[in-house]
C-alpha positions, 0 to 999 in steps of 0.5 A: 278330785280331790286326790290332786289338791292333796297330792298338791299340798303333800308335795309342797310340805315335803319340799318344806321339810326338806329345805328345813331339814337342808337348814339344820345341816348347813347350821350342823355341818357349818358350827360343828366341822368348818368352824373348827379350821378357821378359829383354830390359830385364835384358840391356839394363841390363847390356850397356849397350844399348838394347831398341830395338837387342836387338830390332832385332837380333832382327827381323834374327836372325828374317829370317836365320832365314827364309833358312835355310828353304829350306836346312832343307827340303833337308837335312830331305829328305836327311837326314831331319827327326828327325836335324836336329832332334837337331843343331839342339837341341844348336846351339840349347844352345851359342847359349844358353850363348853368350848366357849368358856374353857379355861384350859387346852383339856376342858377345849378337847373334852367339848371338842369331843362332845361336838363330834360325838353330837355331829354323829346324830346330826351330820348327813347319815342321820337326815338321811335316816329321818327322810327313809323313816319319815317318807320311804316311797319319796327319800331318794328324790329328797336325798338328791335334793338335801345334798344340794342344800347342804352343799353350800355350808363350808360356802357360808360358814367359813366366811361368815366364822372369818367376818364373825372374828373380826368382830368377836373373840373365838370364844363369842364365835362358839357362843353364837354358834351354840345360840344358833343351834338352839334358838334356828336348828332346833326349832325347825328340827322340832317342827318337822319331826312333829308332822307325819308324811304327806297322804298317799305316802304309805302305799309308796312305802309299801310298794318299795317294800314290796320291791325291795332288790335284795335279801338282807343277807350279811354278805351284801351288807358286808360287799356294800360296807367295803365299796364304800369305805374303799371309795371313802379312803380314796375320796380322804387321801385325794382331798386331804393332801390336794395341794400337795399332790397338785404341787408334786405334779408341778403346778404351783400357785395355779393348784390352789385355782384349779382345785376351784373345780372340784366344788362346781363339779359336785354341784352339777352332777348333783342337779344332773342326778335330780333329774335321773331318777329313773337309774337305780341306786346301784347303777349310780353307786358304779358310776361314782365309782368308776368315775373315781378310779378312771380320776386317780389313773389319769392323774397319774399317767397324765398329770403334768397336762393341763387337760389332765388335772381338769379331767381329773379334778372334774371327774373326782367332783363328779364321783364325791357328788354321786357317792354322798347321794348312793350312801343313802340311795344303795341301803335303802335300795337294796334292804328297805326302810326296816333297820336302815338306820343300823345298816347305815351306821354300820357302814359309817362306822368303817367308812369314816374310821378308814377315811380318818386314817388316809391323808396320813397313809397316803402322805407317808407313801408320797414321802416314801415311794412317790406321788406315782406309787401312792396314787396308783394305791389309790387307783387299786382301792377304786377296783376294788370298790368297783368289784364290790358293787359288781358283785353286789349287783349280781347278787341283788339280780340273782335274788329277783330272778329267784323271787319271780321263779 
């Protein structure tokens, strides 16, 4: 009789944790990533540099953050994701404050690098590690719910930053965002990281460990890293050149309107995934890759059809939405929670590094050989990701069979 009230309280607290962590993620993405493109014009004018210089530094800063992913994962495994995220929020606030007072381009570039390195300890993968360390038994559902919440970050911060620019200078925007990290995000993070998981969760953790579906062999991790890196390359190439692709296949200004289909498609598939907890992580990952490969093939073959473009954007949104969930759930399903941070960090190093060069490489191929060849090359990458995860699935089944014998 007493178990039900305790479980109800635990469920309520878990929901509060996901909501609070989602708020932290929205603030982190909004203040460290999405705001840069909005304020770039004013920064360039004030510091007497070009927008290209700013975005070049931003790309290098993102690459530096990608290289820090493995170190971040290991530190989170050793000291706990909650503690490292708290320190990262302080570092993010300091970097934003440095950007606000930067007196030349070099100081601003240093601040930009500080922002993206701090982001490595704050963005989605770090939040996933926190959820797994806190409550591995319920982590899969919580990850799905978290992706739904974090998806509103750009929706909130692009217009918010634009509004703030009408009221204060760009330096004031960075100063305000530094305060938001210290006075809103940091207290929220401290509140949820100081509380342990709800009662009964340790049984779920032990059950998860017993039912792990694969062995922690290096080859399994290599296959997973290749698969996620290939999908990241395709998604980054398509999203980074979306308008250019739509223009090259004959769509003018209406191309921007069509591209708006992508966002709602991501939200819809995440909502559906939240109610399909019985589907294994590997099957969900394979579905994501199949949808991505199908999207690139459709836009390459029937791109001049309105129906074809619509199908391309919907399937791309579905794939991207599932991919953001699978990046967290598949490593947990494969290896369990022990060493989870290090594994996610290792995958992120290659995934983010690959994604950082994808838009440029796609653009070079498109300019030299045409959009059809560029899209065909992405289809090959998509097929490669399917093959990698099929091998992961086969190996996991063989390992499960050997354990049962």
